[in-house]
N, CA, C and O of each residue as an XYZ file, in Angstrom:
808
protein
N       7.039   -110.995     86.230
C       6.263   -109.662     85.252
C       6.642   -110.324     83.770
O       7.699   -110.927     83.583
N       5.587   -110.115     82.700
C       6.007   -110.526     81.773
C       6.770   -109.539     80.915
O       7.539   -108.687     81.360
N       6.432   -109.774     79.431
C       7.606   -109.033     78.339
C       6.947   -108.058     78.568
O       7.648   -107.208     79.117
N       5.661   -107.655     78.383
C       5.265   -106.561     78.211
C       5.083   -105.443     79.123
O       5.040   -104.258     78.791
N       4.954   -106.039     80.605
C       5.188   -105.396     81.350
C       6.786   -105.049     82.550
O       7.022   -104.395     83.567
N       7.392   -105.802     81.773
C       8.944   -105.302     81.522
C       9.105   -104.218     80.619
O       9.752   -103.214     80.916
N       8.476   -104.405     79.404
C       9.403   -103.110     78.895
C       8.120   -101.828     79.262
O       8.293   -100.696     78.810
N       7.387   -102.017     79.757
C       6.500   -100.938     80.375
C       7.115    -99.969     81.484
O       7.050    -98.745     81.593
N       7.902   -101.208     82.485
C       8.708   -101.119     83.417
C      10.051   -100.545     83.171
O      10.637    -99.992     84.101
N      10.432   -100.605     82.334
C      11.808   -100.379     81.543
C      11.842    -98.652     81.155
O      12.727    -97.797     81.108
N      10.166    -98.689     80.882
C       9.885    -96.711     79.926
C       9.477    -95.739     80.926
O       9.280    -94.528     80.835
N       9.384    -96.659     82.031
C       9.198    -96.220     83.193
C      10.084    -95.218     84.154
O       9.946    -94.141     84.733
N      11.342    -96.512     83.915
C      12.259    -95.752     84.703
C      12.690    -94.684     83.763
O      12.755    -93.475     83.980
N      12.970    -95.338     82.689
C      13.883    -94.129     81.542
C      12.850    -92.740     82.078
O      13.404    -92.131     82.994
N      11.608    -92.203     81.717
C      10.981    -91.377     82.006
C      11.561    -90.727     83.242
O      11.880    -89.538     83.243
N      11.712    -91.618     84.433
C      11.562    -91.076     85.406
C      13.522    -90.515     85.482
O      13.789    -89.507     86.137
N      14.462    -91.154     84.891
C      15.565    -90.301     84.794
C      15.914    -89.503     83.914
O      16.789    -88.651     84.065
N      15.114    -89.741     82.661
C      15.253    -88.308     81.745
C      14.323    -87.183     82.411
O      14.371    -86.168     81.716
N      13.589    -87.048     83.398
C      13.053    -85.968     83.717
C      14.005    -85.542     85.044
O      14.124    -84.334     85.253
N      14.538    -86.279     85.749
C      15.660    -85.735     87.102
C      16.481    -85.418     86.244
O      16.667    -84.227     85.997
N      17.211    -86.474     85.545
C      18.414    -85.805     84.951
C      18.254    -85.101     83.912
O      19.230    -84.352     83.878
N      17.517    -84.874     82.941
C      17.907    -84.629     81.419
C      17.802    -85.819     80.690
O      17.747    -86.783     81.453
N      17.737    -86.223     79.111
C      17.723    -87.167     78.620
C      19.365    -87.023     78.176
O      19.946    -88.050     77.823
N      20.018    -85.866     78.198
C      21.371    -85.949     77.746
C      22.383    -86.821     78.693
O      23.336    -87.571     78.478
N      21.606    -86.280     79.994
C      22.465    -86.932     81.228
C      22.185    -88.191     81.546
O      22.687    -88.504     82.626
N      21.494    -89.151     80.954
C      20.989    -89.894     81.638
C      21.723    -91.112     80.348
O      21.646    -90.941     79.131
N      22.201    -91.949     80.837
C      23.260    -93.064     79.656
C      21.998    -94.299     79.923
O      20.939    -94.206     80.544
N      22.519    -95.296     79.283
C      21.754    -96.960     78.706
C      22.025    -97.480     80.221
O      21.095    -98.152     80.666
N      23.166    -97.285     81.123
C      23.641    -97.498     81.916
C      22.962    -97.192     83.113
O      22.740    -98.030     83.987
N      22.618    -95.967     83.169
C      21.786    -95.739     84.242
C      20.104    -96.189     84.399
O      19.458    -96.379     85.430
N      19.732    -96.265     83.142
C      18.564    -96.815     83.175
C      18.499    -98.325     83.713
O      17.735    -98.753     84.578
N      19.670    -99.171     82.863
C      19.534   -100.255     83.173
C      20.031   -100.598     85.158
O      19.724   -101.645     85.729
N      20.571    -99.789     85.631
C      21.027    -99.811     86.907
C      19.473    -99.616     88.108
O      19.185   -100.035     89.229
N      18.834    -98.776     87.104
C      17.471    -98.142     87.891
C      16.301    -99.568     87.978
O      15.580    -99.973     88.890
N      16.531   -100.023     86.633
C      15.216   -101.036     86.350
C      16.235   -102.009     87.220
O      15.519   -102.140     88.212
N      17.108   -102.576     87.439
C      17.812   -103.350     87.713
C      17.480   -104.849     87.102
O      17.039   -105.841     87.682
N      17.851   -104.652     85.722
C      17.995   -105.414     84.854
C      19.320   -105.957     84.213
O      20.260   -105.268     84.608
N      19.609   -106.674     83.600
C      20.807   -107.351     82.483
C      20.918   -106.177     81.511
O      19.905   -105.524     81.261
N      21.989   -105.899     80.997
C      22.053   -105.244     79.647
C      21.616   -105.954     78.784
O      21.363   -105.414     77.707
N      21.398   -107.241     78.919
C      21.016   -107.893     77.794
C      19.389   -107.821     77.424
O      18.899   -107.730     76.298
N      18.693   -107.890     78.717
C      17.500   -107.395     78.717
C      16.852   -105.693     78.158
O      15.805   -105.354     77.606
N      17.862   -105.062     78.551
C      17.586   -103.568     77.948
C      17.098   -103.945     76.783
O      15.881   -104.109     76.695
N      18.158   -104.216     75.362
C      18.180   -104.299     74.323
C      17.830   -105.404     73.495
O      18.061   -105.745     72.335
N      16.950   -106.026     74.850
C      16.354   -107.511     73.560
C      14.934   -106.140     73.629
O      14.632   -105.793     72.487
N      14.361   -105.622     74.412
C      13.129   -104.255     74.346
C      13.838   -103.493     73.465
O      13.333   -103.299     72.359
N      14.668   -103.125     73.664
C      15.276   -101.657     73.341
C      16.859   -101.694     72.538
O      17.852   -102.373     72.799
N      16.596   -100.571     71.368
C      17.920   -100.302     70.891
C      18.784    -99.143     71.120
O      19.901    -98.910     70.658
N      18.003    -98.409     71.981
C      18.701    -97.529     72.049
C      18.226    -96.256     73.476
O      17.651    -97.146     74.104
N      18.052    -95.140     74.292
C      17.766    -94.504     74.752
C      17.449    -93.728     74.074
O      16.995    -92.775     74.708
N      17.424    -93.530     72.611
C      16.431    -92.244     71.745
C      15.621    -93.427     71.684
O      14.699    -93.040     72.401
N      15.306    -94.583     71.344
C      14.156    -95.179     71.206
C      12.962    -95.031     71.906
O      11.795    -94.890     71.543
N      13.727    -95.120     73.414
C      12.021    -94.946     74.609
C      12.311    -93.920     74.759
O      11.955    -93.785     75.930
N      12.982    -92.383     74.289
C      12.712    -91.116     74.560
C      11.715    -90.785     73.407
O      11.202    -89.666     73.447
N      11.381    -91.614     72.395
C      10.719    -91.527     71.541
C       9.372    -91.742     71.675
O       8.351    -91.083     71.482
N       9.688    -93.018     72.119
C       7.731    -93.841     72.368
C       7.418    -92.911     73.755
O       6.260    -92.581     74.010
N       8.382    -92.577     74.498
C       7.551    -91.280     75.282
C       6.790    -89.896     74.746
O       5.663    -89.458     74.974
N       7.901    -89.393     73.927
C       7.627    -88.499     73.178
C       5.931    -88.546     72.256
O       5.076    -87.667     72.152
N       5.967    -89.754     71.791
C       4.772    -89.899     70.856
C       3.883    -90.437     71.422
O       2.870    -90.489     70.724
N       3.730    -91.110     72.904
C       2.417    -91.284     73.507
C       2.177    -89.772     74.059
O       1.050    -89.375     73.764
N       2.923    -88.865     74.759
C       2.832    -87.449     75.259
C       1.878    -86.878     73.814
O       0.688    -86.567     73.758
N       2.684    -86.889     72.988
C       2.042    -85.881     71.852
C       0.956    -86.281     70.870
O       0.470    -85.558     70.000
N       0.672    -87.454     71.120
C      -0.654    -88.139     70.717
C      -2.208    -87.599     71.461
O      -3.261    -87.410     70.852
N      -1.983    -87.443     72.829
C      -2.346    -87.571     73.848
C      -2.987    -85.783     74.000
O      -4.103    -85.339     74.267
N      -1.548    -85.069     73.654
C      -1.607    -83.793     73.891
C      -2.421    -83.197     72.416
O      -2.679    -81.999     72.534
N      -2.797    -83.699     71.282
C      -2.872    -82.882     70.285
C      -4.393    -83.430     70.252
O      -5.327    -83.097     69.522
N      -4.342    -84.089     70.971
C      -6.410    -84.105     71.620
C      -6.943    -83.627     71.796
O      -8.047    -83.366     71.318
N      -6.127    -83.115     72.966
C      -6.996    -82.456     73.716
C      -6.568    -80.657     73.357
O      -7.256    -79.698     73.705
N      -5.400    -80.601     72.667
C      -5.669    -79.445     71.715
C      -6.679    -79.190     70.469
O      -6.989    -78.043     70.144
N      -7.111    -80.195     69.877
C      -7.910    -80.322     69.148
C      -8.956    -80.121     69.164
O      -9.592    -79.699     68.199
N      -9.618    -80.488     70.789
C     -10.523    -80.296     71.185
C     -11.090    -79.212     71.506
O     -12.314    -79.094     71.563
N      -9.946    -77.937     71.848
C     -10.566    -76.659     72.115
C     -11.061    -76.015     70.788
O     -10.506    -75.038     70.285
N     -12.276    -76.712     70.197
C     -12.646    -76.740     68.995
C     -13.162    -75.041     68.689
O     -14.336    -74.942     69.046
N     -12.830    -74.221     68.351
C     -13.038    -72.667     68.015
C     -14.733    -72.653     67.109
O     -15.692    -71.957     67.442
N     -14.686    -73.630     65.936
C     -15.986    -74.295     65.902
C     -17.173    -74.276     66.344
O     -18.212    -73.903     65.799
N     -16.915    -74.832     67.692
C     -18.396    -75.667     68.362
C     -18.481    -74.251     69.331
O     -19.324    -74.496     70.194
N     -18.039    -73.126     69.490
C     -18.220    -72.180     70.504
C     -19.779    -71.772     69.676
O     -20.004    -71.932     68.476
N     -20.677    -71.244     70.657
C     -21.703    -71.147     70.843
C     -22.076    -69.575     69.342
O     -22.851    -69.660     68.390
N     -21.189    -68.385     69.724
C     -21.325    -67.408     68.781
C     -20.225    -66.214     69.408
O     -19.847    -65.939     70.547
N     -19.943    -65.693     68.111
C     -18.663    -64.762     68.746
C     -18.962    -64.566     70.172
O     -18.424    -65.469     70.813
N     -19.491    -63.895     70.788
C     -20.262    -63.190     71.972
C     -19.849    -64.596     72.964
O     -18.710    -64.238     73.266
N     -19.939    -65.279     73.317
C     -19.390    -66.510     73.999
C     -18.283    -67.241     73.675
O     -17.968    -68.242     74.318
N     -17.591    -66.789     72.633
C     -15.921    -67.464     72.679
C     -15.265    -67.916     73.289
O     -14.855    -69.077     73.294
N     -14.853    -66.355     74.458
C     -14.434    -66.898     75.320
C     -14.516    -67.352     76.230
O     -13.442    -67.613     76.772
N     -15.849    -67.749     77.006
C     -16.331    -68.581     77.541
C     -16.285    -70.057     77.071
O     -15.942    -71.010     77.770
N     -16.671    -70.095     75.819
C     -16.920    -71.263     75.527
C     -15.031    -72.378     75.264
O     -14.646    -73.486     75.639
N     -14.517    -71.436     74.586
C     -12.928    -71.678     75.073
C     -12.390    -72.103     76.492
O     -11.853    -73.181     76.746
N     -12.582    -71.260     77.210
C     -12.014    -71.627     78.375
C     -12.649    -72.753     78.963
O     -11.881    -73.692     79.175
N     -14.004    -72.948     79.332
C     -14.844    -74.432     79.158
C     -13.865    -75.926     78.376
O     -13.629    -77.052     78.813
N     -13.486    -75.198     77.005
C     -12.618    -76.561     76.852
C     -11.271    -76.939     76.754
O     -10.649    -77.849     76.206
N     -10.875    -75.467     77.805
C      -9.239    -75.284     77.882
C      -9.155    -76.089     79.251
O      -8.169    -76.549     79.825
N     -10.247    -76.110     79.527
C     -10.135    -76.735     81.132
C      -9.250    -78.289     81.403
O      -8.324    -78.529     82.177
N      -9.986    -79.200     80.397
C      -9.744    -80.234     80.068
C      -7.984    -80.592     79.264
O      -7.535    -81.696     78.957
N      -7.431    -79.456     79.138
C      -6.180    -79.820     78.243
C      -5.403    -79.284     79.674
O      -4.664    -80.088     80.242
N      -5.583    -77.914     80.242
C      -4.558    -77.588     82.249
C      -4.679    -79.023     83.050
O      -3.707    -79.489     83.645
N      -5.821    -79.608     83.015
C      -5.903    -81.370     84.019
C      -4.872    -82.231     82.954
O      -4.327    -83.200     83.482
N      -4.618    -82.038     81.836
C      -4.395    -83.224     80.974
C      -2.204    -82.922     81.789
O      -1.287    -83.550     82.319
N      -2.664    -81.208     81.173
C      -0.956    -81.050     81.494
C      -0.436    -81.034     82.991
O       0.704    -81.417     83.255
N      -1.305    -80.581     83.954
C      -1.099    -80.576     85.228
C      -0.806    -82.579     85.444
O       0.235    -83.056     85.895
N      -1.831    -83.268     85.054
C      -0.899    -84.607     85.176
C       0.246    -85.203     84.680
O       0.920    -86.068     85.239
N       0.464    -84.588     83.377
C       1.845    -85.115     82.979
C       2.882    -84.131     82.701
O       3.741    -84.294     81.834
N       2.779    -83.025     83.511
C       3.827    -81.917     84.079
C       5.324    -82.497     83.671
O       6.119    -81.754     83.095
N       5.640    -83.768     83.977
C       6.777    -84.251     84.053
C       7.681    -84.421     82.594
O       8.885    -84.212     82.445
N       6.925    -84.762     81.830
C       6.935    -84.804     80.297
C       6.911    -83.355     80.112
O       7.931    -82.870     79.622
N       5.880    -82.509     80.429
C       5.578    -80.949     79.843
C       7.193    -80.088     79.826
O       7.711    -79.416     78.934
N       7.772    -80.516     81.464
C       8.898    -79.970     81.698
C       9.926    -80.243     80.944
O      10.688    -79.389     80.491
N      10.032    -81.723     80.721
C      11.631    -82.061     80.053
C      11.453    -81.716     78.602
O      12.499    -81.267     78.135
N      10.255    -81.795     77.553
C      10.093    -81.505     76.499
C      10.494    -79.751     76.472
O      11.297    -79.186     75.729
N       9.712    -79.217     77.447
C       9.792    -77.202     77.568
C      11.377    -77.079     77.857
O      11.962    -76.417     77.000
N      11.747    -77.311     78.334
C      13.175    -77.121     79.184
C      14.510    -78.170     78.162
O      15.587    -78.515     78.650
N      14.086    -78.482     76.801
C      15.329    -79.604     76.768
C      16.503    -78.375     75.787
O      16.371    -77.390     75.061
N      17.605    -79.210     76.347
C      18.623    -78.409     75.373
C      18.842    -78.903     74.266
O      18.805    -80.124     74.111
N      19.154    -77.932     73.125
C      18.749    -78.555     71.893
C      20.661    -77.795     71.234
O      21.280    -76.763     71.489
N      20.937    -79.024     70.341
C      22.251    -78.976     69.761
C      23.585    -80.145     70.057
O      24.742    -80.339     69.682
N      22.726    -80.649     70.836
C      23.991    -81.775     71.289
C      23.820    -83.020     70.305
O      24.752    -83.636     69.788
N      22.445    -83.279     70.137
C      22.581    -85.016     69.595
C      21.285    -85.014     68.307
O      20.146    -84.928     68.765
N      21.384    -85.089     66.999
C      20.891    -84.679     65.832
C      19.381    -85.167     66.162
O      18.413    -84.457     65.890
N      19.246    -86.635     66.864
C      18.505    -87.599     67.003
C      17.411    -87.256     67.887
O      16.281    -87.657     67.609
N      17.630    -86.526     68.965
C      17.429    -85.931     70.030
C      16.433    -84.733     69.582
O      15.236    -84.693     69.866
N      17.102    -83.817     68.870
C      16.890    -82.465     67.964
C      15.816    -82.435     67.093
O      15.071    -81.510     66.769
N      15.860    -83.690     66.743
C      14.843    -83.903     65.304
C      13.383    -84.144     66.195
O      12.489    -83.421     65.755
N      12.983    -84.949     67.276
C      12.356    -85.552     67.884
C      11.333    -84.228     68.517
O      10.124    -84.002     68.468
N      12.623    -83.456     69.170
C      11.501    -82.478     69.360
C      10.679    -81.243     68.662
O       9.607    -80.757     69.024
N      11.631    -80.829     67.384
C      11.552    -80.469     66.462
C      10.038    -81.113     65.579
O       9.065    -80.475     65.178
N      10.278    -82.347     65.508
C       8.405    -83.226     64.978
C       7.066    -82.886     66.542
O       5.891    -82.541     66.423
N       7.871    -83.162     67.889
C       6.874    -82.251     68.682
C       6.755    -81.093     68.451
O       5.685    -81.215     67.856
N       6.982    -79.851     68.407
C       6.805    -78.804     68.271
C       6.458    -78.633     66.795
O       6.029    -77.484     66.688
N       6.447    -79.088     65.901
C       5.471    -79.016     64.663
C       4.333    -79.528     64.593
O       3.382    -78.848     64.209
N       4.196    -80.795     64.939
C       2.765    -81.561     65.495
C       1.549    -80.349     66.177
O       0.328    -80.332     66.024
N       2.354    -79.496     66.882
C       1.405    -78.638     68.007
C       1.027    -77.592     67.202
O      -0.127    -77.176     67.309
N       1.985    -76.955     66.206
C       2.087    -76.180     65.154
C       0.671    -76.388     64.261
O      -0.267    -75.591     64.284
N       0.711    -77.417     63.606
C      -0.088    -77.838     62.846
C      -1.473    -78.522     63.560
O      -2.120    -79.138     62.714
N      -1.985    -78.554     64.705
C      -3.014    -78.698     65.174
C      -3.775    -77.299     65.958
O      -4.937    -77.208     66.352
N      -2.612    -76.227     66.023
C      -2.878    -75.016     66.479
C      -4.031    -74.595     65.047
O      -5.254    -74.626     64.917
N      -2.671    -74.143     63.984
C      -3.013    -73.985     62.681
C      -4.589    -74.535     62.335
O      -5.511    -73.778     62.033
N      -4.699    -76.022     62.445
C      -5.729    -76.447     61.892
C      -7.361    -75.767     62.555
O      -8.451    -75.734     61.985
N      -6.908    -75.193     64.205
C      -8.360    -74.399     64.851
C      -8.231    -73.123     64.243
O      -9.201    -72.593     63.700
N      -7.312    -72.681     64.281
C      -7.606    -71.404     63.295
C      -8.199    -71.478     62.089
O      -9.255    -70.880     61.881
N      -7.495    -72.338     61.001
C      -8.239    -72.800     59.836
C     -10.198    -72.922     60.240
O     -11.154    -72.383     59.682
N     -10.164    -73.359     60.789
C     -11.903    -74.214     61.168
C     -12.378    -73.346     61.486
O     -13.533    -73.217     61.080
N     -11.770    -72.150     62.451
C     -12.773    -71.201     62.619
C     -12.752    -69.783     61.868
O     -13.696    -68.997     61.955
N     -11.472    -69.500     61.045
C     -11.877    -68.647     59.940
C     -12.978    -69.536     58.765
O     -13.466    -68.785     57.920
N     -13.208    -70.372     58.703
C     -13.823    -71.315     57.828
C     -15.276    -70.908     58.322
O     -16.192    -70.639     57.544
N     -15.384    -70.894     59.726
C     -16.198    -70.646     60.153
C     -16.942    -69.092     60.757
O     -18.029    -69.057     61.333
N     -16.238    -68.107     60.522
C     -16.700    -67.304     60.959
C     -16.382    -66.690     62.490
O     -16.439    -65.542     62.930
N     -16.035    -67.920     63.074
C     -15.143    -67.203     64.608
C     -14.089    -66.639     65.153
O     -13.845    -66.184     66.270
N     -13.437    -66.761     64.051
C     -11.971    -66.445     63.543
C     -11.538    -65.353     62.568
O     -11.632    -65.782     61.418
N     -11.109    -64.131     62.615
C     -11.312    -63.212     61.341
C      -9.663    -63.592     60.793
O      -8.592    -63.942     61.290
N     -10.227    -63.281     59.475
C      -8.924    -63.874     58.272
C      -7.915    -63.584     58.399
O      -7.721    -62.368     58.379
N      -6.666    -64.523     58.608
C      -5.418    -64.241     58.929
C      -4.387    -65.209     58.256
O      -4.613    -66.025     57.363
N      -2.993    -64.884     58.999
C      -1.969    -66.044     57.966
C      -1.897    -66.826     59.231
O      -1.315    -66.373     60.217
N      -2.453    -67.947     59.224
C      -2.826    -69.190     60.142
C      -1.396    -69.652     60.842
O      -1.091    -69.936     62.000
N      -0.746    -69.599     59.736
C       0.252    -70.259     59.984
C       1.041    -69.540     61.154
O       1.317    -69.983     62.269
N       1.356    -68.181     60.533
C       2.028    -67.009     61.431
C       1.750    -66.768     63.200
O       2.388    -66.512     64.220
N       0.614    -66.993     62.835
C      -0.368    -66.552     64.216
C      -0.275    -67.787     64.977
O      -0.195    -67.616     66.193
N      -0.263    -69.253     64.474
C       0.263    -70.424     65.317
C       1.108    -70.143     65.909
O       1.155    -70.197     67.138
N       2.133    -69.711     65.043
C       3.534    -69.197     66.110
C       3.938    -68.705     67.189
O       4.753    -69.072     68.035
N       2.927    -67.363     67.010
C       2.660    -66.631     67.938
C       2.100    -67.433     69.527
O       2.578    -67.380     70.660
N       1.136    -68.006     69.082
C       0.481    -68.801     70.014
C       0.808    -69.537     70.814
O       0.401    -69.408     71.969
N       1.758    -70.674     70.400
C       2.729    -71.436     70.664
C       3.506    -70.847     71.472
O       3.406    -71.117     72.668
N       4.547    -69.822     70.987
C       5.510    -68.871     72.147
C       4.667    -68.985     73.322
O       4.833    -69.711     74.301
N       3.440    -67.893     72.998
C       2.929    -68.100     74.204
C       2.410    -69.060     74.885
O       1.892    -68.809     75.973
N       2.441    -70.168     74.450
C       1.877    -71.001     75.290
C       3.245    -71.684     76.258
O       3.225    -71.816     77.482
N       4.510    -72.098     75.242
C       5.168    -72.112     76.202
C       6.205    -71.661     76.847
O       7.117    -72.422     77.171
N       6.219    -70.409     77.117
C       6.365    -69.327     77.568
C       5.359    -69.138     79.364
O       5.559    -68.765     80.520
N       4.451    -69.606     78.632
C       3.849    -69.748     80.141
C       3.834    -71.202     81.142
O       3.957    -71.380     82.354
N       3.673    -71.875     80.275
C       4.562    -73.477     80.722
C       5.735    -73.240     81.595
O       5.938    -73.725     82.708
N       6.233    -72.690     81.141
C       7.652    -72.422     81.823
C       7.514    -71.554     83.292
O       7.994    -71.738     84.410
N       6.652    -70.563     82.741
C       6.366    -70.385     83.917
C       6.093    -70.836     85.381
O       6.559    -70.583     86.491
N       4.891    -71.807     84.737
C       3.806    -72.126     85.497
C       4.934    -73.574     86.285
O       5.513    -73.553     87.371
N       4.910    -74.506     85.404
C       5.454    -75.762     85.373
C       7.151    -75.359     85.811
O       7.655    -75.928     86.779
N       7.563    -74.829     85.392
C       9.256    -74.524     85.461
C       9.719    -73.766     86.434
O      10.650    -74.150     87.142
N       9.440    -73.214     86.509
C       9.416    -71.674     87.287
C       8.659    -71.393     88.876
O       8.949    -70.867     89.950
N       7.578    -72.076     88.272
C       6.737    -72.038     89.461
C       6.005    -70.700     89.764
O       5.096    -70.647     90.592
N       6.532    -69.386     88.908
C       5.757    -68.369     89.049
C       4.402    -67.931     88.553
O       4.063    -66.773     88.307
N       3.945    -68.622     88.484
C       2.278    -68.787     88.158
C       1.655    -70.011     89.302
O       2.060    -71.078     88.839
N       0.861    -70.298     90.566
C       1.125    -71.192     91.557
C      -0.512    -71.582     90.809
O      -0.883    -72.751     90.708
N      -1.383    -70.380     90.323
C      -2.822    -71.056     90.259
C      -3.102    -70.738     88.785
O      -3.537    -69.598     88.621
N      -2.919    -71.659     87.393
C      -3.252    -71.399     86.344
C      -4.391    -71.018     85.912
O      -4.703    -70.256     84.997
N      -5.154    -71.779     86.854
C      -7.065    -71.272     86.418
C      -7.216    -70.067     86.612
O      -7.807    -69.397     85.765
N      -6.543    -69.283     88.195
C      -6.921    -68.401     87.853
C      -6.425    -67.017     87.003
O      -6.888    -65.883     87.124
N      -5.444    -67.426     86.193
C      -4.927    -66.186     85.347
C      -5.309    -66.563     84.073
O      -4.957    -65.815     83.161
N      -6.212    -67.958     83.690
C      -6.728    -68.572     82.373
C      -7.785    -67.541     81.326
O      -8.026    -67.592     80.120
N      -8.205    -66.716     82.312
C      -8.876    -65.793     81.305
C      -8.327    -65.317     80.565
O      -8.537    -65.328     79.352
N      -6.789    -64.347     81.651
C      -6.230    -63.209     80.587
C      -5.746    -64.015     79.611
O      -5.797    -63.718     78.417
N      -5.119    -65.359     80.189
C      -4.386    -65.858     78.573
C      -5.130    -65.732     77.650
O      -4.858    -65.075     76.646
N      -6.553    -66.553     77.913
C      -7.347    -66.890     76.829
C      -7.800    -65.486     75.822
O      -7.793    -65.469     74.591
N      -8.208    -64.280     76.805
C      -8.514    -63.174     76.004
C      -7.684    -62.561     75.295
O      -8.070    -62.048     74.244
N      -6.213    -62.458     75.741
C      -4.964    -61.956     75.145
C      -4.825    -62.655     74.228
O      -4.221    -62.163     73.275
N      -5.299    -64.046     74.113
C      -4.779    -65.054     72.552
C      -5.868    -65.076     71.352
O      -5.863    -65.544     70.214
N      -6.953    -64.239     72.257
C      -8.103    -64.109     71.452
C      -8.129    -62.831     71.028
O      -8.434    -62.679     69.845
N      -7.897    -61.888     71.655
C      -8.140    -60.468     71.348
C      -6.836    -59.217     71.737
O      -6.971    -58.048     72.098
N      -5.601    -60.021     71.489
C      -3.982    -59.070     72.444
C      -4.735    -58.060     73.369
O      -5.667    -58.383     74.106
N      -4.197    -56.737     73.238
C      -4.780    -56.306     74.800
C      -4.829    -54.569     74.327
O      -4.359    -53.574     74.878
N      -5.646    -54.752     73.015
C      -6.173    -53.224     72.655
C      -7.515    -53.211     73.189
O      -8.338    -54.118     73.057
N      -7.737    -51.729     74.020
C      -9.357    -51.774     73.828
C     -10.076    -51.525     73.161
O     -11.276    -51.714     73.359
N      -9.375    -50.793     71.699
C     -10.218    -50.644     70.530
C      -9.307    -51.671     69.442
O      -8.077    -51.721     69.424
N      -9.932    -52.209     68.840
C      -9.160    -53.208     67.701
C      -9.559    -52.713     65.910
O     -10.212    -53.301     65.047
N      -8.648    -51.066     65.893
C      -9.038    -50.826     64.509
C      -8.151    -51.791     62.978
O      -7.366    -52.717     63.183
N      -8.460    -51.375     61.800
C      -8.250    -52.332     60.968
C      -6.941    -51.538     60.916
O      -6.593    -50.623     61.662
N      -6.065    -52.266     59.521
C      -4.929    -51.954     59.338
C      -4.520    -50.532     59.094
O      -3.508    -49.967     59.508
N      -5.841    -49.878     58.074
C      -6.045    -48.900     57.266
C      -5.844    -47.559     58.029
O      -5.376    -46.493     57.629
N      -6.413    -47.977     59.438
C      -6.503    -46.759     60.498
C      -5.088    -46.186     60.779
O      -4.947    -45.248     61.564
């Protein structure tokens, strides 16, 4: 095993432990034991378990943002076909989350308040997701597919919805088939629950 391969192996061992035990309940000693390496070998590659966690989160975040930004509201053919167009684009994101369910679970169930470095990393993760959602909304507003709104506030609402759905799907397993309910999720985020959407003045 060369240096690069050993580094990747340590990262994968750490990922497995973080998912199984949680970040806070995993020590460097645990990682060393699972990877069957000397302590000096660990520190030849990493300064801490926090560094490994940052690598894992950054890699996951980069790919996740790519998938989110591919749900480009501006690419919808028309307002009439917007729901079906968004659904087609969203399926790739669903497949990505299925494939990386362990990292999604780790982040959405992360316990904060114990470690400032960890808390900052989780906050940076969600800030980046919020920025991606806001970008999609702003592009949709500019192109006329989304009504004028406070895109920063609506991004909070959409992220809150997504986080709870991920909990019910990936953690509590109360949603067994995410694709079967995808239409309801998309229609809710696009139009809410009202049969008629009045203006604020009505």
